[in-house]
C-alpha positions as CSV (number, residue, x, y, z in Angstrom):
1,M,216.4,37.9,-3.6
2,Q,213.0,38.1,-2.0
3,L,212.9,38.5,1.2
4,R,210.7,35.5,1.8
5,T,213.7,33.4,-0.1
6,L,216.6,35.1,2.8
7,A,214.2,34.6,6.1
8,R,213.7,30.7,4.6
9,Y,217.7,30.8,4.3
10,G,218.3,32.4,7.4
11,L,216.1,29.9,9.1
12,V,218.1,27.1,7.9
13,V,220.7,28.7,8.9
14,F,219.9,29.7,12.1
15,G,218.2,26.3,13.2
16,G,220.6,24.4,11.8
17,L,223.5,25.3,14.5
18,L,220.9,25.0,16.9
19,A,220.2,21.8,16.2
20,G,224.2,21.2,14.9
21,R,224.6,22.7,19.2
22,R,221.9,20.4,20.3
23,S,222.9,17.1,18.5
24,V,226.8,17.8,20.2
25,D,225.1,18.0,23.5
26,A,223.3,15.2,23.4
27,L,226.5,12.9,22.1
28,R,228.4,14.4,25.0
29,T,225.7,13.1,27.8
30,W,225.1,9.5,26.2
31,R,229.1,9.2,26.4
32,E,228.8,10.5,29.8
33,W,225.4,8.4,30.7
34,H,227.3,5.4,30.1
35,R,230.7,6.2,31.6
36,W,229.2,7.1,34.9
37,A,226.4,3.6,34.4
38,L,228.6,1.1,36.6
39,T,230.6,3.6,39.4
40,D,227.8,5.9,39.7
41,P,224.2,5.6,39.1
42,S,222.9,9.3,40.3
43,A,225.3,10.6,38.0
44,A,224.1,8.8,35.8
45,D,221.0,9.5,36.1
46,L,221.8,13.4,35.7
47,Y,222.9,12.5,32.3
48,R,220.4,10.3,30.9
49,T,218.7,12.9,31.6
50,N,220.0,16.0,30.4
51,F,220.8,13.5,27.2
52,W,216.9,13.0,27.0
53,V,216.0,16.6,27.7
54,D,218.8,17.1,24.5
55,V,216.9,14.6,22.1
56,V,213.5,16.2,22.5
57,I,215.2,19.7,22.1
58,L,216.8,18.8,18.7
59,V,213.6,16.8,17.2
60,L,211.3,19.8,18.5
61,T,214.0,22.2,17.0
62,L,214.1,20.1,13.4
63,G,210.5,19.8,13.6
64,I,209.6,23.8,14.0
65,V,211.9,24.7,11.4
66,G,210.7,22.0,9.0
67,L,207.3,23.4,9.6
68,L,208.4,27.1,8.5
69,Y,210.5,26.9,5.7
70,R,207.4,24.9,4.4
71,S,205.5,27.9,5.3
72,L,207.8,30.3,4.3
73,G,207.5,28.7,0.5
74,R,204.0,28.6,-0.1
75,R,202.6,31.7,-1.9
76,S,198.8,32.9,-0.6
């Protein structure tokens, strides 16, 4: 197997682990945001911010991994 192919698959596994972790964190903070929304709005605001940070990092991770995966697949 070529080194380039191994790098592509390793990148997919690593990106999947990062994206999976961020999606679990986003789900947890979304639940906490809605749980605290009525009783403590300042805590809910913190969880809302953390939720959006996790979502943005998740999307960026998937985008960067996708671009690197495609670029490693091309031959010059």
